[in-house]
C-alpha positions in Angstrom: 101.2 78.4 91.4 101.1 77.1 95.0 103.0 79.3 97.5 104.2 78.5 101.0 104.3 81.1 103.7 106.0 81.1 107.1 103.4 80.9 109.9 104.7 83.6 112.2 103.0 84.3 115.5 100.6 86.9 114.1 99.6 84.5 111.3 99.1 81.7 113.8 96.8 83.9 115.8 94.8 84.7 112.7 94.6 81.0 111.8 93.3 80.3 115.3 90.7 83.1 115.0 89.4 81.9 111.6 89.4 78.2 112.4 85.9 76.8 112.3 84.4 80.1 111.0 81.3 78.8 109.1 80.7 82.3 107.6 83.7 82.0 105.4 84.5 79.3 102.9 88.2 79.6 103.2 88.6 81.3 106.6 92.4 82.0 106.9 93.3 82.7 103.3 90.3 84.9 102.8 90.8 86.9 105.9 94.5 87.3 105.2 93.7 88.6 101.8 91.2 91.1 103.2 93.9 92.4 105.7 96.5 92.8 103.0 94.0 94.6 100.7 92.9 97.0 103.5 96.5 97.7 104.5 97.2 98.6 100.8 94.2 100.9 100.8 95.7 102.7 103.9 99.0 103.0 102.2 97.5 104.4 99.1 95.1 106.9 100.7 97.2 108.4 103.5 99.4 111.4 102.8 102.6 112.5 104.4 104.4 115.8 104.9 107.4 116.4 102.7 110.7 115.4 104.4 114.0 116.9 103.8 117.1 114.8 102.9 118.3 115.3 106.4 115.0 114.2 107.9 115.0 111.1 105.6 118.6 110.3 106.9 117.4 110.6 110.5 114.5 108.3 109.7 116.9 105.8 108.1 119.0 105.8 111.3 116.0 105.4 113.6 114.5 102.5 111.6 117.6 100.7 110.4 117.5 97.2 112.0 114.5 98.2 114.2 111.6 95.9 114.9 108.5 97.7 113.7 105.9 97.0 116.5 103.3 99.0 118.4 105.8 100.7 120.6 108.0 101.7 117.7 105.1 103.3 115.9 103.7 105.0 119.0 107.0 106.4 120.1 108.5 107.2 116.7 108.4 110.9 117.3 110.5 110.4 120.4 113.0 108.0 118.8 114.1 110.6 116.3 115.2 112.8 119.2 117.8 110.2 120.1 119.3 109.9 116.6 122.9 111.2 116.0 122.1 112.2 112.4 121.3 115.9 111.8 121.3 118.8 114.2 119.1 119.1 117.3 116.9 121.5 115.4 116.5 119.0 112.5 115.5 116.2 115.0 113.1 118.5 116.9 111.4 119.6 113.6 111.1 116.0 112.4 109.8 114.9 115.8 107.0 117.6 115.6 106.1 116.4 112.1 105.8 112.8 113.2 104.0 113.6 116.4 101.2 115.2 114.3 100.8 112.0 112.2 98.2 109.3 112.9 99.3 105.7 113.5 98.4 104.9 110.0 100.4 107.7 108.6 103.4 106.6 110.6 103.1 103.1 109.1 102.9 104.7 105.7 106.1 106.6 106.5 107.9 103.4 107.5 106.6 101.6 104.4 107.6 104.5 102.1 111.2 104.2 103.3 111.1 100.5 102.4 111.9 99.3 105.9 
């Protein structure tokens, strides 16, 4: 079955990087497959701290409609402090949990929430 994908800006960059790569027989497709597989490995192997229902609600508020980019992942622990869900103590506790996470674990958190 042949599939069609939208060539977003990151995929266009990847296509440019793999164009003319004589080491690969199918440059773009093969590299994209490698990236997807490695991302899945990261999701499967990273562990997260347990979050309470309130902390999950805070995360839902913070991530709802958000663009998940480098800034969002880097500052995620600060973004929860600006949420309106939960108490100040809930947000501070969640901020501390997130601050201790690696960038990979933060991505796993976002993916685990289905956002």
